[in-house]
C-alpha positions in Angstrom: -35.2 66.5 54.9 -32.8 64.3 57.0 -32.5 60.7 56.0 -33.9 59.4 59.3 -37.0 61.7 58.9 -37.6 60.2 55.4 -37.5 56.7 56.9 -40.1 57.7 59.6 -42.4 59.2 57.0 -42.1 56.1 54.8 -42.8 53.8 57.8 -45.9 55.9 58.7 -47.3 55.7 55.2 -46.8 51.9 55.2 -48.9 51.6 58.4 -51.9 53.5 56.9 -51.8 52.0 53.4 -54.4 49.4 52.4 -53.2 45.9 53.3 -52.9 44.7 49.7 -49.6 42.8 49.7 -50.1 40.5 52.7 -53.9 40.1 52.4 -53.7 38.8 48.9 -52.0 35.5 49.8 -54.6 33.4 51.6 -58.3 32.9 51.1 -60.1 31.5 54.1 -63.6 31.6 55.5 -63.3 34.3 58.0 -62.7 38.1 58.4 -62.6 39.8 55.0 -63.7 36.5 53.3 -66.2 35.5 55.9 -70.0 35.1 55.5 -70.8 38.6 56.6 -68.2 40.6 54.5 -69.1 43.2 51.9 -67.9 45.1 48.9 -67.2 48.1 51.2 -65.1 46.0 53.6 -63.0 44.7 50.7 -62.5 48.2 49.2 -61.4 49.5 52.5 -58.8 46.7 53.0 -57.5 46.5 49.4 -58.0 50.0 48.2 -60.8 51.4 46.0 -58.6 51.4 43.0 -58.3 47.6 43.3 -62.0 46.7 43.8 -64.6 47.2 41.1 -68.3 46.1 40.7 -69.3 45.1 37.2 -71.1 42.7 34.9 -69.6 39.1 34.5 -70.3 36.1 32.3 -71.7 33.0 34.0 -71.8 29.3 32.8 -74.3 28.3 30.1 -74.7 31.8 28.7 -76.0 33.6 31.7 -74.7 36.9 33.1 -74.6 38.6 36.5 -72.8 41.3 38.5 -69.9 40.8 40.9 -67.2 42.5 42.8 -63.7 41.9 41.3 -60.5 42.4 43.1 -57.3 43.1 41.2 -59.1 42.9 37.8 -55.9 43.7 35.8 -53.7 41.2 37.6 -54.7 37.6 36.7 -52.5 36.1 39.5 -54.4 38.1 42.1 -57.9 38.5 40.6 -60.8 37.3 42.8 -64.5 37.4 42.0 -67.4 37.7 44.5 -71.1 37.5 43.9 -73.4 38.8 46.6 -76.7 37.5 48.1 -77.7 41.1 48.8 -76.9 43.0 45.6 -78.3 46.3 46.9 -75.8 46.5 49.8 -73.2 44.2 48.1 -73.0 42.0 51.2 -73.3 38.4 52.2 -71.1 36.6 49.7 -72.5 33.7 47.7 -69.0 32.7 46.7 -65.4 33.8 46.2 -63.9 32.6 42.9 -60.4 32.4 41.4 -59.2 31.0 38.1 -56.0 29.9 36.5 -53.3 31.4 36.8 -54.4 32.7 40.2 -51.9 32.3 43.1 -54.5 32.6 46.0 -54.2 29.7 48.5 -57.5 28.4 49.9 -58.4 26.4 53.0 -56.4 23.2 53.6 -53.7 24.6 51.3 -55.7 24.0 48.1 -54.8 26.2 45.1 -54.9 26.4 41.3 -52.9 23.5 39.9 -53.6 21.1 42.8 -54.0 17.6 41.2 -56.9 15.3 41.7 -54.9 12.8 43.8 -53.8 15.5 46.2 -57.3 16.9 46.3 -58.7 13.5 47.2 -56.1 13.1 50.0 -56.9 16.6 51.4 -60.6 15.8 51.3 -60.2 12.6 53.2 -62.4 10.5 50.8 -63.3 9.9 47.2 -65.4 12.6 45.6 -67.6 13.1 42.5 -67.1 15.4 39.6 -68.7 16.0 36.2 -67.5 14.5 33.1 -65.5 16.8 30.7 -66.4 18.4 27.4 -69.4 20.7 28.2 -70.1 24.0 30.0 -70.0 22.4 33.5 -67.4 19.8 32.6 -64.9 18.9 35.4 -67.0 20.7 38.1 -67.0 19.2 41.6 -69.1 20.6 44.5 -69.2 19.4 48.1 -71.6 19.3 50.9 -71.3 18.0 54.4 -71.4 14.3 53.5 -68.7 14.7 50.9 -65.6 15.0 53.1 -63.5 17.9 54.5 -64.1 20.1 51.4 -67.8 20.2 52.4 -67.1 21.0 56.1 -64.6 23.9 56.1 -64.2 26.1 59.2 -66.3 29.2 59.0 -69.3 27.5 57.3 -68.1 27.5 53.7 -67.6 24.7 51.2 -65.4 24.2 48.2 -66.3 24.0 44.6 -63.7 23.2 41.9 -63.3 22.9 38.1 -60.8 20.3 37.0 -59.2 20.1 33.6 -57.0 17.2 32.2 -53.4 18.1 31.6 -52.1 14.9 29.9 -50.8 15.1 26.3 -53.1 14.0 23.5 -56.1 16.1 24.4 -59.0 16.4 23.6 -60.1 13.2 25.2 -60.7 10.4 22.7 -60.2 6.7 22.3 -60.3 4.8 25.6 -60.8 8.2 27.4 -64.0 9.1 25.6 -66.0 7.8 28.6 -64.6 10.7 30.6 -66.6 13.2 28.5 -70.2 14.1 28.9 -72.9 15.1 31.5 -72.4 12.2 34.0 -70.6 11.6 37.3 -67.0 10.5 37.5 -65.2 9.6 40.7 -61.8 10.9 41.8 -60.3 7.4 42.1 -61.2 6.4 38.6 -58.2 4.9 36.9 -58.7 6.4 33.5 -59.3 9.8 35.1 -56.1 9.6 37.0 -54.2 8.9 33.8 -55.3 12.2 32.2 -53.9 14.1 35.2 -56.7 16.6 36.0 -55.8 19.7 38.0 -57.8 22.5 39.6 -58.2 25.4 37.2 -61.1 27.2 39.1 -61.7 27.3 42.8 -64.8 28.6 44.6 -65.3 29.2 48.3 -69.1 28.9 48.6 -71.4 30.0 51.4 -74.5 27.7 51.0 -76.6 29.8 53.5 -76.2 32.8 51.2 -77.5 31.1 48.1 
């Protein structure tokens, strides 16, 4: 086969191949990641071999079933639970964990620090104290800033973890542990340098 013919064949195959490489960079609240998407739509876009539906563990010992993209690639893995499990449609949330490289709305990603998160949100926000199943969790609704009013009708949820040396938290930082509210501008909290280790894009209407 002439060299130019090989190039044409390769180009044609690239056009019809699933859009895996470019689609796996940004997670927003529209299109494939919009409120009306489905398992079937994700499988069509990313390839059946990259999309599975299986049991997952949830916080506090519960379990569920979810669609998982790129299950064997931690940097690209993404989890989706569905409101309508029969048709695997209407996402409740899209979730990514450390060391994911997905970038969410407003440029938020795994590793974003709490000061930068507060700046992007436009106001101080609340999160749970550390050291228990829901430790470091922060969820947002419309009154909580930009993270609760994202384009497309979705909202952020995060889990923060401290990154400063000397963990677990003790001494003067003991007050940062436990089932109570912390605020993102808390001086002691800033000293332990929390960063996002889990990011959820949530559709409240599908809960």
